C-alpha positions as CSV (number, residue, x, y, z in Angstrom):
1,M,-54.3,-6.8,60.2
2,Y,-55.5,-7.3,57.1
3,I,-54.1,-4.1,55.8
4,K,-50.6,-5.2,56.9
5,R,-50.6,-8.5,55.5
6,I,-51.8,-6.1,51.7
7,L,-48.9,-4.0,52.6
8,L,-46.5,-7.0,53.0
9,I,-47.4,-8.4,50.2
10,V,-47.0,-5.2,48.5
11,V,-43.5,-5.1,49.6
12,L,-42.7,-8.4,48.7
13,L,-43.6,-8.3,45.2
14,G,-41.8,-5.6,44.9
15,L,-38.5,-6.8,46.4
16,V,-39.3,-9.1,43.7
17,V,-39.7,-7.2,41.0
18,A,-36.8,-5.2,41.8
19,G,-34.8,-8.4,42.2
20,F,-36.0,-9.1,38.7
21,F,-35.1,-6.2,37.0
22,S,-31.1,-5.7,38.5
23,Y,-30.9,-9.1,37.6
24,Y,-32.0,-8.1,33.9
25,I,-29.8,-4.9,34.3
26,Y,-26.7,-7.4,35.4
27,T,-27.0,-9.6,33.0
28,S,-27.6,-7.0,30.3
29,V,-24.1,-5.3,31.4
30,F,-22.5,-7.7,32.7
31,S,-23.4,-11.6,31.0
32,P,-21.3,-13.0,27.4
33,N,-23.7,-11.7,25.0
34,T,-21.4,-12.6,21.9
35,A,-23.1,-15.7,19.3
36,F,-19.8,-16.1,16.9
37,N,-17.3,-18.9,17.1
38,E,-14.4,-17.2,15.9
39,N,-12.2,-16.0,18.7
40,E,-13.1,-11.9,17.4
41,V,-15.0,-9.9,14.6
42,M,-13.8,-7.1,13.5
43,V,-16.4,-3.8,13.3
44,Y,-15.5,-1.0,10.9
45,V,-17.1,2.2,11.6
46,P,-16.9,4.9,9.1
47,S,-16.1,8.6,9.5
48,D,-19.9,9.3,9.2
49,G,-21.3,6.1,10.9
50,S,-24.6,5.9,13.4
51,Y,-24.8,4.0,16.2
52,R,-27.4,2.4,13.3
53,V,-24.1,1.4,11.1
54,V,-22.9,0.1,14.5
55,R,-26.1,-2.4,15.0
56,D,-26.5,-3.3,11.6
57,Q,-23.3,-4.8,12.0
58,L,-23.8,-6.1,15.3
59,K,-26.8,-8.1,15.3
60,D,-25.7,-11.3,13.8
61,D,-22.7,-11.9,16.2
62,L,-24.6,-10.9,19.3
63,K,-27.2,-13.4,21.3
64,D,-29.3,-10.5,22.0
65,I,-29.0,-7.6,20.5
66,E,-31.7,-5.3,22.6
67,S,-30.0,-5.8,25.5
68,F,-27.1,-4.0,24.0
69,D,-29.1,-1.4,22.7
70,I,-30.1,-0.9,26.5
71,V,-26.0,-0.9,27.4
72,A,-25.7,1.6,24.5
73,Q,-28.1,4.1,25.3
74,K,-27.4,4.2,29.4
75,K,-24.0,4.6,28.6
76,G,-24.3,7.6,25.8
77,Y,-22.8,5.5,23.2
78,V,-25.7,5.5,21.3
79,N,-24.6,9.6,20.5
80,H,-21.0,9.5,20.9
81,V,-20.1,6.8,18.0
82,K,-16.8,6.7,17.1
83,P,-14.7,6.1,13.4
84,G,-12.5,3.6,13.3
85,R,-11.7,-0.7,13.5
86,Y,-13.0,-2.5,16.0
87,A,-12.1,-6.1,17.7
88,I,-15.5,-7.7,19.7
89,K,-13.8,-10.9,21.2
90,K,-15.7,-13.7,21.9
91,G,-17.2,-13.8,25.8
92,M,-17.6,-10.0,25.8
93,N,-20.3,-8.8,27.4
94,N,-22.2,-5.7,26.6
95,N,-20.2,-3.4,28.5
96,E,-16.8,-4.5,27.4
97,I,-18.0,-4.3,24.1
98,I,-19.2,-0.4,24.3
99,N,-15.8,-0.3,26.5
100,S,-14.0,-1.3,23.3
101,L,-15.8,0.6,20.8
102,R,-15.1,3.9,22.3
103,S,-11.4,3.0,23.2
104,N,-9.9,0.7,21.3
105,N,-9.0,1.9,17.7
106,I,-7.2,-1.0,16.1
107,P,-4.5,0.2,13.6
108,V,-4.0,-1.9,10.1
109,M,-0.6,-2.5,8.6
110,V,-0.9,-1.1,4.9
111,S,1.4,-2.4,2.9
112,F,2.1,-1.2,-1.1
113,N,5.0,-2.0,-3.4
114,N,5.9,-1.9,-7.1
115,Q,2.8,-0.6,-8.6
116,E,3.1,1.3,-12.0
117,T,1.2,4.2,-11.9
118,I,-0.8,6.4,-9.0
119,G,-4.1,5.1,-10.0
120,L,-3.1,1.3,-9.1
121,L,-1.4,2.2,-5.8
122,A,-4.9,3.9,-4.6
123,G,-6.4,1.0,-5.3
124,R,-4.1,-0.8,-3.3
125,I,-4.4,2.0,-0.5
126,A,-8.1,1.6,-0.9
127,E,-8.3,-1.9,-0.3
128,Q,-6.6,-1.5,3.4
129,I,-8.1,2.3,4.7
130,E,-11.5,3.8,4.9
131,A,-10.6,5.7,1.6
132,D,-11.7,5.5,-1.9
133,S,-9.3,5.3,-4.6
134,S,-11.6,8.4,-6.0
135,A,-10.3,10.5,-2.9
136,L,-7.1,9.1,-3.0
137,V,-6.0,9.7,-6.5
138,K,-7.5,12.9,-6.3
139,S,-5.2,13.9,-3.1
140,M,-2.6,12.8,-4.6
141,A,-2.3,14.4,-7.4
142,D,-3.5,17.6,-6.6
143,Q,-1.0,20.6,-8.2
144,S,-1.2,22.4,-5.7
145,F,0.5,19.9,-3.3
146,L,2.9,18.4,-5.8
147,D,4.1,22.4,-6.4
148,S,5.0,23.1,-2.7
149,N,6.8,20.2,-1.9
150,G,9.0,19.6,-5.3
151,F,7.0,16.8,-7.5
152,S,5.5,17.0,-10.8
153,Q,2.6,14.8,-12.1
154,E,5.5,12.6,-13.9
155,T,7.5,12.2,-10.5
156,L,4.8,12.0,-7.8
157,L,4.5,8.2,-7.6
158,A,7.9,8.9,-6.8
159,M,6.9,10.1,-3.0
160,Y,6.1,6.7,-1.8
161,V,8.2,4.6,-0.7
162,P,7.1,0.8,-0.7
163,N,7.0,-1.0,2.4
164,T,4.7,-1.5,5.5
165,Y,3.4,1.5,7.6
166,E,0.9,1.5,10.4
167,F,-2.3,3.3,9.6
168,Y,-5.9,3.9,11.4
169,W,-8.5,2.2,9.0
170,D,-10.2,5.6,8.7
171,T,-7.3,7.4,7.6
172,S,-8.6,10.0,5.3
173,A,-7.0,10.3,1.9
174,E,-4.8,13.7,2.9
175,T,-4.1,12.2,6.4
176,F,-2.4,9.0,3.8
177,R,-0.6,11.3,1.5
178,D,0.8,13.7,4.4
179,R,2.4,10.6,6.4
180,M,3.3,9.5,2.9
181,L,5.1,12.9,2.4
182,K,7.1,12.4,5.9
183,E,7.9,8.7,5.1
184,Y,9.4,10.0,2.4
185,K,11.4,12.8,4.5
186,T,12.8,10.5,7.0
187,F,13.6,7.6,4.0
188,W,15.8,10.4,2.4
189,N,18.5,10.9,5.4
190,E,21.8,12.5,5.2
191,N,23.1,9.5,4.4
192,R,21.2,9.0,1.0
193,L,21.1,12.1,0.3
194,Q,25.4,12.3,0.5
195,K,25.2,9.6,-2.0
196,A,22.6,10.8,-5.0
197,A,24.9,13.9,-4.3
198,T,28.0,12.4,-5.4
199,L,26.1,10.7,-8.2
200,N,24.8,14.4,-9.4
201,L,21.2,12.5,-9.1
202,S,18.3,13.8,-7.1
203,P,16.5,11.9,-5.0
204,Q,13.6,11.6,-7.9
205,E,16.2,10.7,-9.9
206,V,17.4,8.0,-8.4
207,I,14.3,6.2,-7.7
208,T,13.2,6.6,-11.2
209,L,16.9,4.7,-12.1
210,A,15.8,2.5,-9.7
211,S,12.7,1.6,-11.1
212,I,14.6,0.7,-14.2
213,V,16.7,-1.7,-12.3
214,Q,14.2,-3.0,-10.5
215,K,12.3,-4.3,-13.7
216,E,15.2,-5.5,-15.4
217,T,15.9,-8.2,-12.8
218,A,14.6,-9.8,-9.5
219,R,17.6,-10.8,-8.1
220,V,18.3,-8.3,-5.5
221,D,22.2,-9.6,-5.1
222,E,22.7,-8.7,-8.9
223,R,20.5,-5.1,-8.9
224,P,24.1,-3.0,-8.0
225,K,25.4,-4.7,-10.6
226,V,22.7,-3.8,-13.1
227,A,22.5,-0.1,-11.4
228,G,26.5,0.1,-12.2
229,V,25.6,-0.5,-15.9
230,Y,23.0,2.4,-16.4
231,I,25.8,4.4,-13.9
232,N,28.5,3.8,-17.0
233,R,25.9,4.9,-19.6
234,L,24.6,7.9,-18.0
235,R,28.5,8.9,-16.8
236,A,29.4,8.5,-20.8
237,G,26.1,10.1,-22.2
238,M,24.9,6.7,-23.9
239,L,21.1,5.9,-24.4
240,L,20.4,3.6,-21.5
241,Q,18.4,1.6,-23.9
242,A,16.5,0.1,-21.2
243,D,13.5,-2.4,-22.5
244,P,11.4,-1.5,-19.6
245,T,11.0,2.1,-20.6
246,V,9.6,0.9,-24.1
247,I,7.6,-1.2,-22.6
248,Y,6.0,1.3,-20.1
249,A,6.1,3.8,-23.2
250,I,3.5,1.4,-24.7
251,K,1.3,1.0,-21.6
252,K,1.6,4.6,-21.2
253,K,0.5,5.0,-24.8
254,T,-2.5,2.7,-24.6
255,G,-3.5,2.8,-21.3
256,D,-3.7,-0.3,-20.8
257,F,-1.5,-1.3,-18.0
258,D,-2.0,-4.9,-17.7
259,T,-0.5,-5.5,-20.8
260,V,1.9,-8.3,-21.0
261,I,4.9,-7.8,-22.8
262,K,7.6,-10.5,-22.8
263,R,9.6,-9.2,-26.0
264,V,10.4,-6.5,-27.2
265,L,10.5,-5.7,-31.0
266,F,12.3,-3.1,-33.2
267,K,8.8,-1.4,-34.0
268,D,8.5,-0.8,-30.0
269,L,11.9,0.8,-30.1
270,E,10.4,3.9,-32.4
271,T,7.9,4.1,-30.1
272,D,7.8,8.1,-29.9
273,S,8.1,8.6,-26.0
274,P,9.7,10.4,-23.7
275,Y,10.0,7.7,-21.9
276,N,11.5,5.9,-24.6
277,T,15.1,5.8,-23.9
278,Y,15.9,4.1,-26.9
279,K,15.0,7.0,-28.3
280,F,15.8,10.2,-25.7
281,T,19.1,10.2,-23.7
282,G,19.2,10.5,-19.8
283,L,16.5,9.5,-17.5
284,P,12.8,9.0,-18.3
285,P,10.9,12.0,-16.7
286,G,9.9,10.0,-14.2
287,P,9.5,6.6,-12.1
288,I,7.8,3.9,-14.7
289,S,7.0,1.5,-11.2
290,M,7.9,2.1,-7.8
291,P,10.6,0.2,-7.0
292,D,11.9,-1.6,-3.7
293,I,14.2,0.0,-1.3
294,S,16.9,-2.5,-2.4
295,S,16.6,-1.6,-5.4
296,I,16.8,2.5,-4.4
297,D,20.0,1.4,-2.3
298,A,21.4,-0.3,-5.0
299,V,21.6,2.7,-7.0
300,L,23.4,4.7,-4.2
301,N,25.4,1.4,-3.6
302,F,26.4,0.5,-7.4
303,E,29.0,-1.7,-8.1
304,E,31.8,0.1,-9.9
305,H,32.8,-1.8,-12.9
306,S,33.5,-1.0,-16.3
307,Y,30.3,-3.2,-17.7
308,Y,27.8,-1.2,-20.5
309,Y,25.9,-4.0,-21.3
310,F,23.9,-7.2,-20.3
311,V,21.2,-9.5,-21.4
312,A,19.4,-12.2,-19.8
313,D,21.7,-15.4,-19.2
314,V,19.4,-18.3,-19.9
315,S,21.6,-21.1,-18.0
316,R,20.8,-19.4,-14.8
317,P,16.8,-17.7,-14.6
318,G,16.6,-14.5,-13.2
319,Y,20.3,-13.5,-13.8
320,H,22.3,-11.4,-17.2
321,L,25.8,-11.6,-18.6
322,F,27.6,-8.7,-18.6
323,A,29.5,-7.0,-21.5
324,K,32.0,-4.6,-21.7
325,N,32.1,-3.8,-24.9
326,L,29.4,-4.6,-27.9
327,L,31.5,-7.2,-29.6
328,Q,31.0,-9.2,-26.1
329,H,27.4,-8.3,-25.8
330,N,26.3,-9.4,-29.3
331,R,28.2,-13.1,-28.8
332,N,25.9,-13.0,-25.2
333,R,22.4,-11.8,-26.9
334,Q,22.6,-14.5,-29.4
335,Q,22.5,-16.9,-26.8
336,Y,19.5,-15.5,-25.7
337,I,17.5,-15.0,-28.8
338,N,18.3,-18.6,-29.8
339,W,16.3,-19.3,-26.1
340,I,13.4,-17.0,-26.9
341,N,13.0,-18.4,-30.5
342,R,12.8,-21.6,-29.1
343,Q,9.9,-20.4,-26.7
344,G,8.3,-19.5,-29.2
345,I,7.8,-15.9,-27.7
346,N,6.7,-13.2,-30.4
347,R,5.5,-10.5,-28.1
């Protein structure tokens, strides 16, 4: 009888322990384990990231990191960490968190526009995906890649059509570059290629001209008209005489693209550079910035007119006065010179 009581007590204690253990396991797996107040937090797992990297990111956002360790071990996540960007939502339990980290790599929307150099573009992209700027520059400027795809060091910026694109955060530099080549080819559809051919310009030359138009006017509705001026000059064999190309030539020569030049001086027009369209006929060797799609399409759909000159219209900020001959242009130009002198702008 005594032995039976002992056995019964042992059995009951075993059931209690088993129940407690089962409860602990259940709560470890299925009880909410987030400690943040936001709706969600993002976890960024690098390509070479280990479980320790994930744990370090989560330890301040979870109520019980040890219970998370147990579930991660049991589900085999500890040895199968996947790179990417993952959302952990408020109120998730450990099981849900692990499932999210396993299979819910969330894309990022990558945007860029109007960068003047490949280095500046790389810096902008590196802020949005895992690849760093040095790896991006190396990939973008790879000579064998450029040669095999018809680009040069001067025209490589033309391959990157400014827009917003969906990427996974853990995208490599090479993957980003290759995707942009595909987007470039998609952008240059049959319709755009035909219009470029009608202008006797290659896609890269269209983008180069569009970069000048972009710098000349911020008014989207005026860009086809400005483009028409430059098309007229190209067809007439005239110098383009575009101030933005002179500014770019100065920046490129000094290596300082943070330079702000509001007024081009006569001495600047003597800058010895193939980008200086006051000294060299035709288009510069490549784009002077990344033009918007609106500027590219403004060149392809330029306004046909008889204007060869334009200057800023001080009565309508952002817009320009257009002229058919030099006499008209000089009259228009004088109102701008008087205004800029009154503003005290010397550079």
